[in-house]
N, C-alpha and C positions, 0 to 999 in steps of 0.2 A: 432540587434544580430537578426541572422534568427536559424530556429530551431534545425541544429546541432552544431552551435556553442553554442548554451544553454545545448544542450544534454551533450557535451563534457565538457561543467563546472561543470554541475550538475554531471556528473560520475566523475569526479578528484575531488569534494569534496567529497560525498557518499563514495566513493570505497576509498579516502583515511579514511575516519573514519571507515569503516565497512570491507574493505578489503575482504578476502574470503565467508565474508555470505554474502555478495550482491546477490542477486539473479535475479532482473534484474530493470530496469527503461523504462518505455514506455512514450512517450508524445503523446497526442492526442487530434484532435479537432473534431469539429461536423464531417468532413469529409473524415479526413486521422489520420494515427497516424505514428509514427517514434518508432523503435526499437531501443533505446538508447543502452542500454545494456541486455546481456542475458547470463547467465551464460549456460555453455554448459549441463549440468544434467538437468538444467532445459528447455533447448532450446526441447531437446529428450521428452518430456512430451507434449507437445504442437503441434499439429499439426495447419496449414491453419486456419480451420474450428474453432477451440478450442480458437485459438488464437482472431478472431474476436468477437464469442460472449461474451471474456473476457472483451474487450476494450468495447464493446457495456454496457455490465454491468457497466464498470467505467462510460461511459458516461450517466448512467441514473442516476447514484451517485450524478452527480454535479447537475441535477435537484431540489434537497434537497435544497441545500445553501441558497438559499433565503427564501424556508418556514423556514427551523432551524434560520435562522437568524431573521424571522418575530418572534418566541417563545422564543429564549434564549439570541439576542444579545445585548439585555438591560441588562441585567442581568451579560454576561459571558465575551461580545465582538464577534468581527466578526467569524465565523465559518473558520476554515482553513482546518480540514481533516480527513476523515474519516479513521480509523484502524481497520483495521478485522484481527483476529487470529487464525488461522486454525495449524491443528498438526504441521506441518512441518515449516511454513510460517506465516510472518505477513507481510500485504498489506498494504500501507499506498497512499490512492487516495486524491489527496491535489487538489482539488476542485477550478478552475482559474475561469470561466464563465462557463453558463449551457453550458455543451456540451464539453468544454474544462477542461484539469488537466494534473496532471501529477502522475503518478503510479509507486512505488518505494517497490521494496520487499525483505523483509530480510530472513533469517534463523530463527525459532521462538527459539532458544536457544540462540542464540545472542541478539536477543531482550528483551528475560529473564534476560537474565546475565545485560544487561544494565540498565535496570528498575526492582529495585528488588522488589518494589511494587505488577508489575504486576505477576511477577513470584512466590511470596508468595502468591497472592490471587489463580494466576491457582494452586498450587502446592497445598493448601488448599483445591479447588475446587476438584481438583480430587482424594485427601485424603477423601473428603466427600461422593465422589460417589463410590470409590472402599469401604469404611464402610457398605454406603446404601446397595450394592448389596450382603453383606456377610450375 
C-alpha cells in the first residue's frame, strides 16, 4: 500500500468516526510529508513555513519513542502515541519509527466529549485556576 492509499484509508476510518471535528491528517517521514486531509478553516491558519515547522516538531517527538520504551515498556507495553491538548485542538502524534509517523488532529470539544475523564479533569483544572485567580 502506498502513501496515498494509506492516507485515504486513514481518512475514511477517522473521518467516519469523527466527522466534521476532524482537523487534519498528516503522514510524514524523515524526508517528506503528505497532507492527507486538512479542514479549510485549519488550512487558513497555516502558511508553508508554519506547516514545515509543525512537521519538524512531530518528527522530533518520534525520537522519544525508543527512550520512552526503555523507561516504561516493561510496565506499560509499547509506546504508541503522544497526545497534546491545546485550547482548540487535540493533536495525536503516532510515532512509527524515528522521524516517521502520523498526525491526527481533532477539535478539542469533540475530544473532551468522547473522553469524559479527560474532559472532567480539564474542567476541574479550569475551575481551580479560575478560583485561584479570584
